[in-house]
Wavefront OBJ file of the C-alpha trace (Angstrom):
o trace
v 17.911 -16.179 -2.826
v 18.059 -18.601 -5.988
v 15.412 -18.480 -8.618
v 14.745 -21.845 -9.578
v 12.316 -23.539 -12.136
v 8.756 -22.138 -12.824
v 5.895 -23.923 -10.523
v 3.135 -22.008 -12.321
v 1.619 -19.105 -14.350
v -1.682 -17.622 -14.234
v -3.540 -14.332 -16.152
v -1.198 -12.075 -14.648
v 1.575 -13.993 -12.470
v 4.674 -16.334 -12.722
v 5.727 -18.404 -9.404
v 9.206 -19.563 -9.198
v 10.856 -21.683 -6.524
v 13.329 -21.390 -4.622
v 16.207 -22.778 -2.599
v 14.655 -22.302 0.356
v 11.307 -24.488 0.051
v 8.931 -22.135 2.226
v 9.945 -19.224 -0.275
v 8.426 -18.737 -3.672
v 9.337 -16.071 -6.553
v 6.721 -13.922 -7.498
v 7.293 -12.676 -11.167
v 4.421 -9.984 -12.562
v 3.472 -9.642 -15.933
v 1.882 -6.992 -18.415
v -0.645 -9.577 -19.817
v -4.599 -8.424 -18.685
v -7.428 -10.527 -18.929
v -11.152 -9.929 -18.077
v -14.208 -12.206 -18.057
v -12.633 -15.506 -16.784
v -9.655 -15.144 -19.178
v -12.404 -14.949 -22.040
v -11.096 -11.168 -23.121
v -7.196 -10.995 -23.117
v -4.848 -8.043 -24.189
v -1.906 -6.175 -22.776
v -1.164 -3.302 -20.392
v 2.263 -1.612 -20.646
v 3.609 -1.347 -17.462
v 1.230 -3.036 -15.664
v 3.296 -5.490 -13.533
v 5.578 -2.985 -12.562
v 2.804 -0.966 -11.123
v 0.942 -4.160 -9.355
v 3.960 -5.636 -7.653
v 5.089 -1.965 -6.371
v 1.525 -0.812 -5.101
v 0.547 -4.698 -3.606
v 3.902 -4.432 -1.840
v 3.562 -1.133 -0.778
v -0.037 -1.975 0.702
v 1.218 -4.784 1.993
v 3.539 -3.471 4.194
v 1.078 -0.744 5.192
v -1.240 -3.893 6.482
v 1.215 -5.777 8.186
v 1.895 -2.475 10.541
v -1.412 -2.706 11.744
v -1.842 -6.356 12.391
v -2.567 -7.990 8.947
v -0.499 -11.254 8.090
v 0.791 -11.236 4.487
v 3.000 -12.994 2.613
v 4.991 -10.681 1.357
v 8.984 -11.063 2.566
v 11.029 -8.795 -0.005
v 10.965 -6.614 -3.197
v 14.048 -7.668 -5.404
v 12.981 -5.661 -8.188
v 10.134 -3.573 -10.190
v 8.507 -7.056 -11.532
v 9.678 -9.773 -8.922
v 9.216 -10.360 -5.307
v 9.540 -12.892 -2.774
v 6.472 -14.122 -0.626
v 5.867 -17.182 1.594
v 4.961 -20.360 -0.089
v 1.192 -20.828 0.874
v -1.335 -23.412 0.338
v -4.017 -20.958 -1.377
v -8.049 -21.066 0.208
v -9.635 -21.813 -2.761
v -12.358 -18.590 -2.347
v -12.026 -15.396 -3.942
v -13.075 -13.127 -0.884
v -14.951 -9.882 -2.761
v -15.945 -7.024 -0.411
v -17.917 -4.452 -1.616
v -18.881 -0.773 -0.257
v -20.513 0.299 -3.415
v -22.599 -1.086 -5.928
v -20.644 -1.738 -9.000
v -20.108 -4.731 -11.784
v -21.801 -8.273 -11.207
v -23.599 -6.955 -8.007
v -25.361 -4.284 -9.870
v -26.330 -6.477 -12.704
v -27.635 -9.174 -9.941
v -29.434 -6.653 -7.741
v -30.738 -4.476 -10.194
v -29.372 -1.747 -8.511
v -27.494 1.947 -9.983
v -23.808 1.251 -9.968
v -22.121 3.811 -7.993
v -25.248 3.194 -5.055
v -23.141 3.387 -1.968
v -24.029 0.426 0.243
v -25.446 0.566 3.475
v -22.104 -1.636 5.185
v -19.432 -3.429 3.714
v -20.861 -6.497 1.798
v -18.565 -10.072 2.127
v -19.297 -12.633 -0.903
v -17.117 -15.670 -1.714
v -16.483 -17.165 -5.095
v -15.379 -20.439 -5.714
v -11.808 -20.144 -7.457
v -12.848 -22.134 -10.700
v -12.132 -20.737 -14.216
v -13.816 -23.349 -15.889
v -16.726 -23.272 -13.452
v -16.739 -19.440 -13.844
v -15.185 -18.495 -10.164
v -19.368 -19.325 -9.032
v -20.607 -17.478 -6.151
v -20.868 -20.045 -2.798
v -21.639 -18.916 1.028
v -20.184 -20.473 4.385
v -22.871 -23.655 3.726
v -21.213 -24.494 0.622
v -17.318 -24.348 1.622
v -17.954 -25.985 4.746
v -19.651 -28.440 2.859
v -17.269 -29.189 0.592
v -14.456 -28.976 3.019
v -12.981 -25.774 1.356
v -11.973 -24.067 4.750
v -12.843 -25.232 8.338
v -14.768 -22.563 10.434
v -12.247 -21.066 12.359
v -10.281 -20.200 8.994
v -13.800 -18.668 7.779
v -14.136 -16.047 10.942
v -10.404 -15.178 10.122
v -10.980 -14.325 6.690
v -14.142 -12.749 7.184
v -12.415 -11.090 9.853
v -9.420 -9.794 8.102
v -10.999 -9.428 5.033
v -12.994 -6.250 6.639
v -9.823 -4.933 8.602
v -8.462 -4.184 5.536
v -10.988 -2.304 4.063
v -11.541 -0.415 6.827
v -7.723 0.265 7.029
v -7.857 0.717 2.842
v -10.922 2.949 2.884
v -8.997 5.649 5.120
v -5.549 5.154 3.318
v -6.992 5.854 -0.283
v -9.295 8.534 1.164
v -5.744 10.292 1.581
v -5.197 9.692 -2.327
v -8.739 11.659 -3.207
v -9.684 7.517 -3.791
v -12.754 5.895 -3.094
v -12.374 1.890 -2.964
v -15.667 1.123 -4.155
v -15.002 -2.949 -4.589
v -11.764 -5.347 -4.428
v -10.897 -8.899 -4.390
v -8.632 -10.766 -2.110
v -7.365 -14.858 -1.717
v -5.618 -15.807 1.535
v -3.406 -18.705 1.949
v -1.563 -20.908 4.732
v 1.899 -21.347 5.579
v 3.765 -24.320 6.181
v 2.858 -24.069 9.853
v -0.253 -23.385 9.295
v -0.639 -19.658 9.981
v -3.637 -17.962 7.356
v -1.981 -14.930 5.884
v -3.070 -12.530 2.787
v -1.827 -13.674 -0.299
v -2.099 -12.708 -4.322
v -1.888 -9.230 -4.829
v -4.006 -5.486 -4.538
v -3.881 -3.781 -7.371
v -6.002 -1.705 -9.928
v -6.511 -5.495 -11.090
v -7.987 -6.666 -8.016
v -9.766 -4.048 -6.669
v -12.378 -0.991 -8.360
v -10.626 2.743 -7.928
v -12.657 6.148 -8.266
v -11.853 9.810 -8.323
v -13.551 10.651 -5.122
v -14.744 13.938 -6.842
v -15.287 12.736 -10.520
v -15.795 9.222 -9.916
v -13.217 8.469 -12.772
v -12.436 4.667 -13.192
v -8.897 4.353 -12.162
v -8.405 0.636 -12.187
v -9.483 -2.930 -14.645
v -12.635 -1.863 -15.430
v -11.146 0.594 -18.135
v -9.458 -2.538 -19.853
v -12.916 -4.985 -18.950
v -15.063 -2.185 -20.474
v -12.942 -0.716 -23.386
v -12.837 2.519 -21.658
v -9.489 3.745 -23.325
v -6.601 5.364 -21.144
v -5.858 1.751 -19.113
v -2.190 2.179 -18.814
v -3.029 6.282 -17.897
v -5.093 5.214 -15.211
v -2.342 2.269 -13.825
v -0.107 5.587 -13.400
v -2.193 7.513 -11.671
v -2.615 5.419 -9.154
v 1.052 5.073 -8.994
v 1.388 8.828 -8.685
v -1.400 9.651 -6.391
v -0.195 6.621 -3.761
v 3.731 8.046 -4.527
v 5.575 4.547 -4.414
l 1 2 3 4 5 6 7 8 9 10 11 12 13 14 15 16 17 18 19 20 21 22 23 24 25 26 27 28 29 30 31 32 33 34 35 36 37 38 39 40 41 42 43 44 45 46 47 48 49 50 51 52 53 54 55 56 57 58 59 60 61 62 63 64 65 66 67 68 69 70 71 72 73 74 75 76 77 78 79 80 81 82 83 84 85 86 87 88 89 90 91 92 93 94 95 96 97 98 99 100 101 102 103 104 105 106 107 108 109 110 111 112 113 114 115 116 117 118 119 120 121 122 123 124 125 126 127 128 129 130 131 132 133 134 135 136 137 138 139 140 141 142 143 144 145 146 147 148 149 150 151 152 153 154 155 156 157 158 159 160 161 162 163 164 165 166 167 168 169 170 171 172 173 174 175 176 177 178 179 180 181 182 183 184 185 186 187 188 189 190 191 192 193 194 195 196 197 198 199 200 201 202 203 204 205 206 207 208 209 210 211 212 213 214 215 216 217 218 219 220 221 222 223 224 225 226 227 228 229 230 231 232 233 234 235
């Protein structure tokens, strides 16, 4: 598959066209950002870990019936994926109160939630990715009811599968962000990535943070946390 012109560069990835109009090449960077790009830095080796972890987990999810954009890992940083039109929503699944949820509701970080919480944010950095609900989504035409039903079903199913999987690595899945897109034939698939950039991972016993919160909060040991997740998952 031939790598062609760059189509897009985001905070963590570059996307290139290929000789197949339905396939793009994603290249993962070591650049790190937080707070909608206000904080910037570099996490050495992050691109390699995020690329390989995302592919590793998407293959696991595919086996359990979750359609994804994954096609083929080319090397440590580059992967072929299905070209999709992204649904302009961040889908956040929360199992334990942390981050912005703790602040908004005044709940101590680490408080278990009685059931998973689904949140939606409109993807727009300039607006700070504002939280929206199903009424906003329908009113703005960002996704129809059928698409939202599928997104909710997939998100909660992914949550169940990943919680069980990470338990085996002695890791608690606190919360995580997903993105979905539609392929050229209209199929809804899981897109973007699943990594320490997009998930909160805590050690099940010590509650040590093993994710990008170490960068956001200047906790130190950022590269080590990413490497620890790689080691625990064994990819």
